[in-house]
Backbone as CSV, one residue per row, in Angstrom:
resi,resn,N_x,N_y,N_z,CA_x,CA_y,CA_z,C_x,C_y,C_z
1,MET,0.847,-1.166,0.000,0.000,0.000,0.000,0.897,1.234,0.000
2,SER,0.471,2.260,-0.710,1.233,3.503,-0.709,0.277,4.684,-0.612
3,TYR,0.816,5.787,-0.158,0.083,7.039,-0.073,0.859,8.078,-0.854
4,ALA,0.163,9.028,-1.426,0.845,10.057,-2.217,1.608,11.021,-1.328
5,SER,1.013,11.417,-0.201,1.629,12.441,0.650,1.341,12.179,2.119
6,LEU,2.261,12.628,2.945,2.095,12.590,4.391,2.411,13.989,4.908
7,LEU,1.455,14.609,5.582,1.616,15.959,6.112,1.913,15.878,7.605
8,VAL,2.956,16.580,8.040,3.283,16.636,9.457,3.384,18.102,9.867
9,TYR,2.724,18.447,10.992,2.803,19.814,11.499,4.075,19.960,12.322
10,VAL,4.796,21.038,12.080,6.053,21.306,12.765,5.912,22.603,13.556
11,ASN,6.219,22.548,14.839,6.172,23.728,15.693,7.361,24.629,15.340
12,ALA,7.081,25.845,14.906,8.149,26.764,14.484,9.042,27.179,15.650
13,ASP,8.512,27.160,16.863,9.299,27.562,18.026,10.279,26.485,18.475
14,HIS,9.930,25.237,18.202,10.814,24.125,18.572,10.581,22.973,17.593
15,VAL,11.455,22.836,16.630,11.333,21.765,15.644,11.805,20.469,16.290
16,SER,10.888,19.517,16.431,11.207,18.234,17.033,11.815,17.321,15.971
17,THR,13.115,17.084,16.079,13.779,16.213,15.109,13.265,14.779,15.228
18,ASN,12.869,14.383,16.432,12.309,13.033,16.613,10.990,12.885,15.876
19,LEU,10.129,13.887,15.972,8.851,13.854,15.272,9.066,13.788,13.763
20,VAL,9.965,14.600,13.256,10.241,14.617,11.815,10.842,13.283,11.381
21,ALA,11.710,12.702,12.194,12.308,11.407,11.855,11.253,10.306,11.786
22,VAL,10.313,10.308,12.724,9.232,9.318,12.701,8.357,9.534,11.463
23,ALA,8.017,10.789,11.178,7.205,11.084,9.990,7.935,10.653,8.721
24,ALA,9.245,10.870,8.661,10.030,10.465,7.492,10.034,8.948,7.348
25,ALA,10.140,8.234,8.461,10.122,6.770,8.415,8.773,6.252,7.934
26,VAL,7.691,6.869,8.406,6.351,6.469,7.959,6.182,6.779,6.470
27,ALA,6.657,7.942,6.049,6.585,8.304,4.630,7.360,7.297,3.783
28,ASP,8.525,6.897,4.245,9.314,5.897,3.519,8.574,4.571,3.436
29,LYS,7.977,4.161,4.551,7.275,2.875,4.603,6.130,2.816,3.594
30,PHE,5.457,3.945,3.403,4.300,3.972,2.508,4.590,4.657,1.177
31,SER,5.863,4.855,0.869,6.277,5.486,-0.399,5.577,6.819,-0.622
32,ALA,5.533,7.622,0.414,4.827,8.906,0.369,5.806,10.069,0.337
33,ARG,5.350,11.148,-0.247,6.090,12.414,-0.200,5.837,13.023,1.175
34,LEU,6.883,13.536,1.817,6.766,14.120,3.149,6.592,15.627,3.030
35,ILE,5.523,16.143,3.641,5.238,17.575,3.626,5.296,18.086,5.064
36,GLY,6.107,19.105,5.294,6.171,19.762,6.594,5.388,21.064,6.525
37,LEU,4.632,21.360,7.559,3.807,22.560,7.601,3.961,23.231,8.953
38,SER,4.107,24.550,8.926,4.144,25.329,10.155,3.453,26.657,9.918
39,ALA,2.891,27.215,10.967,2.202,28.498,10.855,2.353,29.278,12.152
40,LEU,2.394,30.575,12.000,2.413,31.493,13.132,1.296,32.507,12.928
41,ALA,0.584,32.805,13.990,-0.555,33.714,13.893,-0.188,35.131,14.309
42,VAL,-0.735,36.077,13.589,-0.635,37.481,13.973,-1.769,37.721,14.954
43,LEU,-1.406,38.178,16.139,-2.433,38.411,17.152,-3.282,39.620,16.773
44,PRO,-4.598,39.504,16.917,-5.461,40.646,16.617,-5.321,41.720,17.688
45,PRO,-5.705,42.965,17.367,-5.634,44.021,18.387,-6.486,43.647,19.604
46,PHE,-6.023,44.039,20.764,-6.723,43.745,22.003,-6.902,45.040,22.773
47,VAL,-8.139,45.317,23.163,-8.448,46.548,23.886,-9.023,46.182,25.246
48,ALA,-8.481,46.794,26.292,-8.988,46.583,27.648,-9.227,47.934,28.285
49,GLU,-10.426,48.149,28.755,-10.821,49.392,29.414,-10.506,50.613,28.550
50,GLY,-10.744,50.473,27.247,-10.558,51.590,26.326,-9.125,51.853,25.909
51,VAL,-8.192,51.005,26.325,-6.782,51.185,25.982,-6.330,50.013,25.113
52,VAL,-5.681,50.327,23.998,-5.164,49.276,23.139,-3.951,48.654,23.819
53,VAL,-4.067,47.384,24.173,-2.989,46.690,24.874,-2.015,46.089,23.862
54,VAL,-2.543,45.432,22.849,-1.717,44.852,21.791,-2.205,45.439,20.474
55,ASP,-1.315,46.102,19.773,-1.662,46.692,18.487,-1.355,45.682,17.380
56,ASN,-1.732,46.011,16.163,-1.432,45.136,15.031,0.072,44.954,14.879
57,ALA,0.442,43.833,14.285,1.856,43.543,14.054,2.419,44.497,13.011
58,THR,3.652,44.869,13.190,4.319,45.755,12.242,4.961,44.914,11.138
59,GLU,5.459,45.581,10.106,6.155,44.873,9.040,7.385,44.162,9.593
60,PHE,8.034,44.762,10.573,9.192,44.133,11.214,8.790,42.836,11.905
61,ASP,7.650,42.857,12.608,7.150,41.651,13.282,6.852,40.541,12.270
62,ILE,6.234,40.908,11.163,5.914,39.932,10.115,7.197,39.361,9.525
63,ALA,8.203,40.213,9.300,9.479,39.744,8.762,10.144,38.762,9.729
64,LYS,10.070,39.042,11.034,10.632,38.118,12.022,9.897,36.782,12.000
65,MET,8.581,36.814,11.850,7.799,35.589,11.799,8.171,34.770,10.561
66,LYS,8.326,35.441,9.425,8.708,34.741,8.196,10.096,34.128,8.325
67,ALA,11.014,34.844,8.972,12.360,34.314,9.183,12.324,33.090,10.098
68,LYS,11.489,33.129,11.131,11.366,31.984,12.037,10.800,30.774,11.297
69,LEU,9.819,31.002,10.430,9.238,29.909,9.646,10.261,29.333,8.663
70,GLU,11.066,30.198,8.063,12.097,29.726,7.127,13.147,28.909,7.872
71,SER,13.519,29.342,9.056,14.465,28.595,9.872,13.896,27.225,10.243
72,ALA,12.620,27.189,10.598,11.965,25.911,10.913,11.975,24.999,9.691
73,GLY,11.779,25.577,8.506,11.812,24.796,7.275,13.179,24.189,7.032
74,ASN,14.227,24.942,7.288,15.590,24.428,7.133,15.863,23.284,8.108
75,LYS,15.382,23.438,9.349,15.555,22.378,10.349,14.749,21.135,9.964
76,PHE,13.555,21.347,9.414,12.725,20.233,8.957,13.434,19.453,7.852
77,ARG,13.951,20.165,6.854,14.646,19.503,5.742,15.859,18.725,6.244
78,SER,16.578,19.316,7.178,17.753,18.663,7.735,17.364,17.403,8.509
79,ALA,16.322,17.503,9.327,15.882,16.356,10.124,15.286,15.257,9.255
80,ALA,14.654,15.636,8.141,14.058,14.635,7.243,15.132,13.844,6.523
81,GLY,16.282,14.443,6.337,17.388,13.755,5.675,17.263,13.806,4.167
82,SER,18.315,13.361,3.520,18.313,13.377,2.059,17.790,12.044,1.530
83,GLY,17.546,12.012,0.248,17.109,10.773,-0.370,15.619,10.557,-0.360
84,ARG,14.866,11.539,0.036,13.401,11.420,-0.010,12.828,12.736,-0.508
85,GLU,11.655,12.647,-1.071,10.995,13.843,-1.576,10.311,14.553,-0.407
86,VAL,10.731,15.791,-0.138,10.130,16.577,0.940,9.672,17.927,0.394
87,GLU,8.701,18.472,1.066,8.180,19.797,0.713,7.937,20.554,2.008
88,TRP,8.233,21.845,1.995,8.002,22.695,3.161,6.949,23.726,2.825
89,ARG,5.985,23.878,3.722,4.950,24.906,3.577,4.874,25.692,4.874
90,SER,4.647,26.986,4.733,4.486,27.818,5.924,3.456,28.897,5.638
91,ALA,2.870,29.408,6.720,1.832,30.417,6.569,1.823,31.340,7.775
92,ILE,1.399,32.566,7.517,1.157,33.525,8.598,-0.350,33.502,8.838
93,GLU,-0.775,32.590,9.693,-2.170,32.455,10.089,-2.240,31.518,11.284
94,PHE,-3.420,31.338,11.829,-3.556,30.454,12.976,-3.199,29.031,12.566
95,PRO,-2.382,28.339,13.361,-1.914,27.003,12.985,-3.036,26.005,12.681
96,THR,-4.083,25.984,13.485,-5.169,25.048,13.232,-5.808,25.282,11.878
97,LYS,-6.021,26.540,11.527,-6.606,26.876,10.223,-5.665,26.465,9.098
98,ALA,-4.377,26.643,9.295,-3.392,26.276,8.261,-3.439,24.768,8.003
99,VAL,-3.564,23.968,9.064,-3.618,22.525,8.880,-4.921,22.118,8.196
100,ILE,-6.032,22.697,8.627,-7.331,22.347,8.039,-7.375,22.718,6.562
101,ASP,-6.828,23.875,6.221,-6.884,24.366,4.835,-5.776,23.823,3.941
102,ALA,-4.852,23.046,4.496,-3.696,22.598,3.704,-4.123,21.624,2.609
103,PRO,-3.817,21.984,1.354,-4.118,21.019,0.285,-3.068,19.909,0.308
104,ILE,-3.512,18.712,0.093,-2.550,17.606,0.088,-2.384,17.056,-1.262
C-alpha cells in the first residue's frame, strides 16, 4: 500500500527532530512524499478598558515571523534527511486553520 503524501505539522518555536524522523520513516514505509507545515498567527488588536494593549503587528514583526518559519523549514529539511521527496509549507495564520486548509 502507498500514499501520495504525508503531512506533518512542525512547531516553528521548537522543531522536534524526533517527530520529523518518525514522519520520514512512515513516509518511507508507505512510499509517500513528506510535507512539513508550520504556521504562526498574527495576534489581533486587544483593547482593555478603552486602551489598546496589543496593536497590530508591524512589518518588522511579520518579517521576524517569516524568518522563524524559514528557519523551521531548514531544520525540517535537515531532520528529514536526504534521499526522499520533501516539501516545506508555511503560513502567517492560525496554525489550526493552516492545517485544516492545507491542500494535500
